[in-house]
C-alpha positions as CSV (number, residue, x, y, z in Angstrom):
1,X,-2.8,89.4,-7.0
2,X,-2.4,86.2,-9.0
3,X,-3.5,82.9,-7.6
4,X,-0.8,80.3,-6.8
5,X,-2.1,78.0,-9.6
6,X,-1.3,80.5,-12.2
7,X,-4.4,82.5,-12.0
8,X,-6.7,79.7,-13.2
9,X,-9.8,79.4,-11.2
10,X,-9.9,76.3,-9.0
11,X,-12.8,73.9,-9.3
12,X,-14.1,71.5,-6.8
13,X,-13.5,67.7,-7.4
14,X,-16.3,65.7,-8.7
15,X,-18.2,63.8,-6.1
16,X,-17.4,60.0,-6.0
17,X,-20.2,57.6,-6.6
18,X,-21.0,55.7,-3.4
19,X,-21.2,51.9,-3.7
20,X,-24.6,50.4,-3.7
21,X,-25.3,49.0,-0.2
22,X,-26.9,45.9,-1.7
23,X,-23.8,45.1,-3.7
24,X,-21.6,45.6,-0.7
25,X,-23.8,43.3,1.4
26,X,-23.8,40.7,-1.4
27,X,-20.0,40.7,-1.7
28,X,-19.8,40.3,2.1
29,X,-22.1,37.2,1.9
30,X,-20.0,35.7,-0.9
31,X,-16.8,36.3,1.0
32,X,-18.2,34.8,4.2
33,X,-19.5,31.7,2.3
34,X,-16.0,31.2,0.8
35,X,-14.3,31.5,4.2
36,X,-16.8,29.1,5.9
37,X,-16.5,26.7,3.0
38,X,-12.7,26.7,3.2
39,X,-12.8,26.1,7.0
40,X,-15.3,23.2,6.5
41,X,-13.1,21.7,3.8
42,X,-10.1,21.7,6.0
43,X,-12.0,20.4,9.1
44,X,-13.7,17.6,7.2
45,X,-11.0,16.7,4.6
46,X,-10.7,13.1,5.8
47,X,-14.5,12.6,5.6
48,X,-14.7,13.9,2.0
49,X,-14.3,11.5,-0.9
50,X,-13.5,12.7,-4.4
51,X,-12.4,9.4,-5.7
52,X,-15.4,9.2,-8.0
53,X,-13.9,12.2,-9.8
54,X,-10.6,10.4,-10.1
55,X,-12.4,7.3,-11.4
56,X,-14.3,9.3,-14.0
57,X,-11.1,10.7,-15.5
58,X,-9.2,7.4,-15.2
59,X,-11.9,5.1,-16.7
60,X,-14.0,7.4,-18.9
61,X,-12.9,5.6,-22.1
62,X,-13.4,2.1,-20.6
63,X,-16.6,0.4,-21.8
64,X,-18.5,-0.8,-18.7
65,X,-21.9,-2.3,-18.0
66,X,-24.5,-0.7,-15.9
67,X,-23.1,-2.4,-12.8
68,X,-19.6,-0.9,-13.4
69,X,-18.0,-4.0,-14.7
70,X,-15.7,-3.9,-17.8
71,X,-15.5,-6.8,-20.2
72,X,-13.5,-9.7,-18.9
73,X,-10.2,-10.7,-20.7
74,X,-8.3,-13.9,-20.6
75,X,-4.8,-14.2,-19.2
76,X,-2.0,-16.8,-19.4
77,X,-1.7,-18.3,-16.0
78,X,-2.2,-21.5,-14.0
79,X,-3.2,-22.6,-10.5
80,X,0.2,-21.4,-9.1
81,X,-0.2,-17.9,-10.5
82,X,0.0,-14.9,-8.1
83,X,-1.4,-11.5,-8.9
84,X,-0.7,-7.9,-8.1
85,X,-1.9,-4.4,-9.0
86,X,0.8,-2.3,-10.6
87,X,-0.4,1.2,-11.2
88,X,-3.6,0.6,-13.2
89,X,-2.3,-2.8,-14.6
90,X,-2.6,-6.4,-13.6
91,X,0.5,-8.4,-13.0
92,X,0.2,-12.2,-13.5
93,X,3.2,-14.2,-12.3
94,X,3.7,-18.0,-12.4
95,X,6.9,-20.0,-12.0
96,X,7.4,-20.0,-15.8
97,X,5.8,-16.8,-17.0
98,X,5.2,-13.1,-16.3
99,X,2.5,-11.0,-17.9
100,X,1.4,-7.4,-17.4
101,X,-2.1,-6.4,-18.7
102,X,-3.9,-3.1,-18.8
103,X,-7.3,-2.8,-17.1
104,X,-9.0,-3.5,-20.5
105,X,-6.8,-6.6,-21.2
106,X,-4.1,-5.2,-23.4
107,X,-0.9,-7.2,-23.0
108,X,2.2,-5.0,-22.3
109,X,4.7,-7.6,-20.9
110,X,5.0,-11.2,-21.8
111,X,8.2,-12.9,-20.5
112,X,9.3,-16.4,-19.8
113,X,10.9,-16.8,-16.4
114,X,12.2,-19.7,-14.2
115,X,11.4,-19.4,-10.5
116,X,10.4,-22.2,-8.2
117,X,8.7,-19.9,-5.6
118,X,7.9,-16.5,-7.1
119,X,6.9,-13.6,-4.9
120,X,5.8,-10.1,-5.8
121,X,5.9,-6.7,-4.2
122,X,4.7,-3.4,-5.8
123,X,5.1,0.3,-5.4
124,X,3.0,2.5,-7.7
125,X,4.0,1.5,-11.3
126,X,7.0,-0.5,-10.1
127,X,6.9,-4.3,-9.6
128,X,9.4,-6.5,-7.9
129,X,9.4,-10.2,-8.7
130,X,11.8,-12.6,-7.0
131,X,12.4,-16.3,-6.3
132,X,12.1,-17.1,-2.6
133,X,15.0,-19.5,-1.8
134,X,16.3,-19.0,-5.3
135,X,18.8,-16.6,-7.0
136,X,16.7,-14.5,-9.5
137,X,15.2,-11.1,-9.0
138,X,13.5,-8.7,-11.5
139,X,12.1,-5.2,-11.4
140,X,9.7,-3.7,-13.9
141,X,8.8,0.0,-14.0
142,X,6.6,1.8,-16.4
143,X,5.9,-1.5,-18.2
144,X,9.5,-2.5,-18.9
145,X,12.3,-4.3,-17.2
146,X,14.7,-1.9,-15.5
147,X,16.7,-4.2,-13.2
148,X,17.7,-7.9,-12.8
149,X,19.8,-9.6,-10.2
150,X,21.2,-13.1,-10.0
151,X,22.7,-14.0,-6.7
152,X,26.1,-15.7,-6.6
153,X,26.2,-19.5,-6.3
154,X,25.5,-20.6,-2.8
155,X,23.5,-17.4,-1.9
156,X,19.7,-17.4,-2.0
157,X,17.1,-14.7,-1.6
158,X,15.0,-14.9,1.5
159,X,12.8,-11.8,1.0
160,X,12.8,-8.5,-0.9
161,X,10.7,-5.4,-0.8
162,X,10.2,-2.0,-2.4
163,X,9.4,1.2,-0.5
164,X,6.9,3.7,-2.1
165,X,9.8,5.5,-3.9
166,X,11.1,2.3,-5.5
167,X,14.1,1.7,-3.2
168,X,14.9,-2.0,-2.9
169,X,15.9,-4.1,0.1
170,X,17.1,-7.6,-0.5
171,X,17.6,-10.2,2.3
172,X,19.8,-13.1,1.4
173,X,21.7,-16.0,2.9
174,X,25.4,-15.7,2.7
175,X,28.2,-18.0,3.7
176,X,29.6,-17.1,7.1
177,X,26.5,-15.0,8.1
178,X,23.0,-15.6,9.4
179,X,21.7,-13.1,6.9
180,X,22.5,-10.0,4.9
181,X,20.5,-7.0,3.7
182,X,21.5,-5.1,0.6
183,X,20.0,-1.8,-0.3
184,X,19.5,-0.2,-3.7
185,X,18.1,3.2,-4.6
186,X,15.6,3.6,-7.4
187,X,18.3,3.7,-10.0
188,X,19.5,0.2,-9.1
189,X,22.9,0.9,-10.5
190,X,25.0,-0.3,-7.6
191,X,24.2,-1.3,-4.0
192,X,24.2,1.5,-1.5
193,X,25.1,-0.6,1.5
194,X,25.1,-4.1,2.8
195,X,24.4,-5.0,6.4
196,X,25.5,-8.6,7.4
197,X,24.6,-10.3,10.7
198,X,26.3,-13.3,12.3
199,X,24.6,-13.1,15.7
200,X,20.9,-13.1,14.6
201,X,18.9,-14.5,11.7
202,X,17.7,-11.9,9.2
203,X,14.2,-12.6,8.0
204,X,13.0,-9.4,6.3
205,X,13.7,-5.7,5.7
206,X,12.0,-2.6,4.5
207,X,13.3,0.9,3.6
208,X,11.7,3.9,5.3
209,X,9.4,6.1,3.3
210,X,12.0,9.0,3.4
211,X,14.8,6.7,2.1
212,X,17.0,7.4,5.1
213,X,16.8,4.1,7.1
214,X,16.1,0.4,6.8
215,X,14.1,-1.6,9.3
216,X,15.4,-5.2,9.6
217,X,13.5,-8.1,11.1
218,X,15.7,-10.4,13.0
219,X,15.2,-13.6,15.1
220,X,17.4,-15.1,17.7
221,X,17.5,-16.5,21.2
222,X,16.8,-14.3,24.2
223,X,17.0,-16.0,27.6
224,X,16.5,-19.4,26.0
225,X,13.5,-18.4,23.9
226,X,13.2,-17.2,20.3
227,X,12.4,-13.6,20.0
228,X,11.7,-11.4,16.9
229,X,13.1,-7.9,16.8
230,X,12.7,-4.9,14.5
231,X,16.1,-3.2,14.3
232,X,16.7,0.1,12.5
233,X,19.8,1.2,10.6
234,X,20.5,4.6,9.1
235,X,21.7,4.2,5.6
236,X,24.3,7.0,6.0
237,X,26.8,4.6,7.6
238,X,29.7,2.4,6.7
239,X,29.4,-1.3,6.2
240,X,31.8,-1.8,9.2
241,X,29.3,-0.2,11.5
242,X,26.9,-3.1,12.1
243,X,25.3,-1.9,15.4
244,X,21.6,-0.9,14.9
245,X,20.5,2.6,15.8
246,X,17.7,1.0,17.9
247,X,16.1,-2.4,18.5
248,X,12.5,-3.1,19.5
249,X,11.3,-6.6,20.5
250,X,8.1,-7.7,18.9
251,X,7.5,-11.0,20.7
252,X,8.0,-14.6,19.8
253,X,5.7,-14.6,16.9
254,X,6.6,-15.8,13.4
255,X,6.3,-12.5,11.6
256,X,4.3,-12.9,8.4
257,X,4.6,-9.4,6.9
258,X,6.6,-6.3,7.5
259,X,5.6,-2.8,6.3
260,X,6.9,0.7,6.9
261,X,4.5,3.6,6.1
262,X,3.8,7.0,7.4
263,X,2.2,5.5,10.5
264,X,5.2,3.5,11.5
265,X,6.6,0.0,11.1
266,X,4.0,-2.8,11.1
267,X,5.0,-6.3,12.0
268,X,2.2,-8.8,11.6
269,X,2.5,-12.1,13.3
270,X,0.3,-15.2,13.6
271,X,-1.0,-14.2,17.1
272,X,-0.9,-10.4,17.0
273,X,0.1,-7.2,15.3
274,X,2.8,-4.8,16.5
275,X,3.4,-1.2,15.4
276,X,6.8,0.4,16.0
277,X,7.4,4.1,15.7
278,X,10.3,5.5,13.6
279,X,12.2,6.2,16.8
280,X,12.0,2.6,18.0
281,X,9.2,2.9,20.6
282,X,6.3,0.4,20.7
283,X,3.4,2.6,19.6
284,X,0.7,0.0,19.3
285,X,-0.2,-3.7,19.6
286,X,-3.3,-5.7,18.8
287,X,-3.7,-9.2,20.1
288,X,-5.9,-11.6,18.2
289,X,-7.3,-13.0,21.5
290,X,-6.7,-16.6,20.6
291,X,-8.5,-16.3,17.2
292,X,-6.9,-17.6,14.0
293,X,-5.7,-15.2,11.4
294,X,-7.6,-16.3,8.2
295,X,-6.6,-13.4,5.9
296,X,-5.1,-9.9,6.2
297,X,-4.0,-6.9,4.2
298,X,-1.5,-4.2,5.4
299,X,-2.0,-2.0,2.3
300,X,-4.7,0.3,3.7
301,X,-4.0,3.9,4.5
302,X,-2.7,3.7,8.1
303,X,-4.7,0.6,8.9
304,X,-4.5,-3.2,8.9
305,X,-7.4,-5.3,7.7
306,X,-7.6,-8.6,9.6
307,X,-10.1,-11.5,9.2
308,X,-10.1,-13.4,12.5
309,X,-12.0,-16.6,13.3
310,X,-12.5,-18.7,16.3
311,X,-11.9,-21.8,14.2
312,X,-9.5,-22.4,11.3
313,X,-12.3,-23.7,9.1
314,X,-15.8,-22.4,8.8
315,X,-17.4,-19.1,7.5
316,X,-18.0,-17.4,10.9
317,X,-15.4,-14.7,11.4
318,X,-14.8,-11.0,12.3
319,X,-13.3,-8.4,10.0
320,X,-11.3,-6.0,12.1
321,X,-9.7,-2.7,11.0
322,X,-6.8,-1.8,13.3
323,X,-5.4,1.7,13.4
324,X,-1.8,2.9,14.0
325,X,-2.3,3.0,17.8
326,X,-3.0,-0.8,17.8
327,X,-6.7,-0.3,18.6
328,X,-9.6,-1.7,16.6
329,X,-11.2,1.3,14.9
330,X,-14.0,-0.8,13.3
331,X,-15.3,-4.4,13.3
332,X,-17.8,-6.3,11.2
333,X,-19.2,-9.8,11.8
334,X,-18.9,-12.1,8.8
335,X,-21.1,-15.2,8.3
336,X,-20.1,-16.1,4.7
337,X,-17.1,-17.8,3.2
338,X,-14.6,-15.1,2.3
339,X,-12.7,-16.0,-0.9
340,X,-10.4,-12.9,-0.9
341,X,-9.6,-9.8,1.2
342,X,-7.8,-6.8,-0.2
343,X,-7.3,-3.2,1.1
344,X,-5.9,-0.1,-0.6
345,X,-6.0,3.5,0.3
346,X,-9.2,4.2,2.2
347,X,-11.0,1.0,1.1
348,X,-11.4,-2.6,2.1
349,X,-12.7,-5.2,-0.4
350,X,-14.3,-8.5,0.7
351,X,-15.1,-11.1,-2.0
352,X,-17.6,-13.9,-1.4
353,X,-18.9,-16.5,-3.8
354,X,-21.4,-14.1,-5.6
355,X,-20.7,-10.6,-4.3
356,X,-18.0,-8.0,-3.8
357,X,-18.4,-5.6,-0.9
358,X,-16.2,-2.5,-0.7
359,X,-16.1,-0.7,2.6
360,X,-14.6,2.5,3.9
361,X,-12.3,2.7,6.9
362,X,-15.3,2.7,9.2
363,X,-16.4,-0.6,7.6
364,X,-19.5,1.1,6.3
365,X,-20.6,0.0,2.8
366,X,-19.1,2.1,0.0
367,X,-20.3,-0.1,-2.9
368,X,-21.6,-3.5,-3.6
369,X,-21.4,-5.7,-6.8
370,X,-23.8,-8.6,-7.1
371,X,-22.6,-11.2,-9.5
372,X,-18.8,-11.4,-9.8
373,X,-18.5,-13.7,-12.9
374,X,-16.9,-16.5,-10.9
375,X,-14.1,-14.3,-9.4
376,X,-11.9,-16.1,-6.9
377,X,-9.7,-13.2,-5.8
378,X,-9.9,-9.4,-5.7
379,X,-7.2,-6.7,-5.9
380,X,-8.5,-3.4,-4.6
381,X,-7.1,0.0,-5.8
382,X,-6.5,3.3,-4.1
383,X,-9.5,4.9,-5.9
384,X,-12.0,2.2,-4.8
385,X,-12.0,0.3,-8.1
386,X,-11.2,-3.4,-8.1
387,X,-9.7,-6.1,-10.3
388,X,-11.7,-9.3,-10.1
389,X,-9.8,-12.5,-11.0
390,X,-11.1,-16.0,-11.8
391,X,-9.1,-19.0,-12.9
392,X,-8.3,-17.8,-16.4
393,X,-10.0,-14.4,-16.8
394,X,-10.0,-11.0,-15.1
395,X,-12.1,-7.9,-15.3
396,X,-12.2,-4.4,-13.7
397,X,-15.0,-3.2,-11.6
398,X,-15.5,0.6,-11.2
399,X,-18.1,1.8,-8.6
400,X,-20.6,4.1,-10.2
């Protein structure tokens, strides 16, 4: 009788080679190491710092000394000049001129302007320049002018700001109102909406990081006393709808600066700092305890850097880093004259007469530069580098 396979004799399959036990064990160890490494990376992400890698790529072609300082370069400015970091560039603005320099001193923008009280705000590679109490406003992006605004006669600009996406909020005085806020998106083609108030004075405004709302700082009388409030308006509304979505009192302070970042809305006054959540709740407050505010920066990552002193004059002070809950997360006694304070990303820079100290957000030393070539102010960057500025020259410092 024939076999089912056509009469061909069947043969047993060849035996498979069994994996080497040592190879299997080694593969297990490698897999385990990768898994544990990934877990450790996620758990300690905030403690890790790869900014030195970013700096290497960003500044590898920049000639620097052993201390990390690049060659200084001259700029056209005067005693009234103000400075800002725009991407990797230095903006120098005076009442009569505007320049934009690279970190190595290459001049990209050189314009004549006419502003009595120029002010500057920045967002990434976008710079806003406006005349406080005047009529002129300019925006530069990617090293060229992209928008200009001249207010109508009789109207003046009180304040203006950019959010991180380049959306613009302009606060101005208008006839018949106590203040108006005009919002533009990053195209700046036409205004998206204008909010006018006749019941309370409008002092400042910032667009939310998600471009959906604007926080407006107002001041008015409440029970016979002046009170500042942060009021929020959704941008998806008509101009006839003038009622805010919510209003949060922030005390009787004169508010010196207003910011809206991922941590909330920060309103810094002359006696305390208040943080308001995006839903209008008071999420944190820090009282200076009767001390004088000598310097500050709200440009850190979820923190405010405050230099507080018992006396207006003198070198004795305390550097305090306040978190989004309103609590001091780090403090450092200072016994030297501070010339300039700047924060950016996860760093705080403190400039004295002959030294620059860069700290992390625990106010632990990250880098120190001895000998600052007569620098009088510092602009810190997100990667930990810093632009040091004297009366007529500037140079970049890159931590090693």
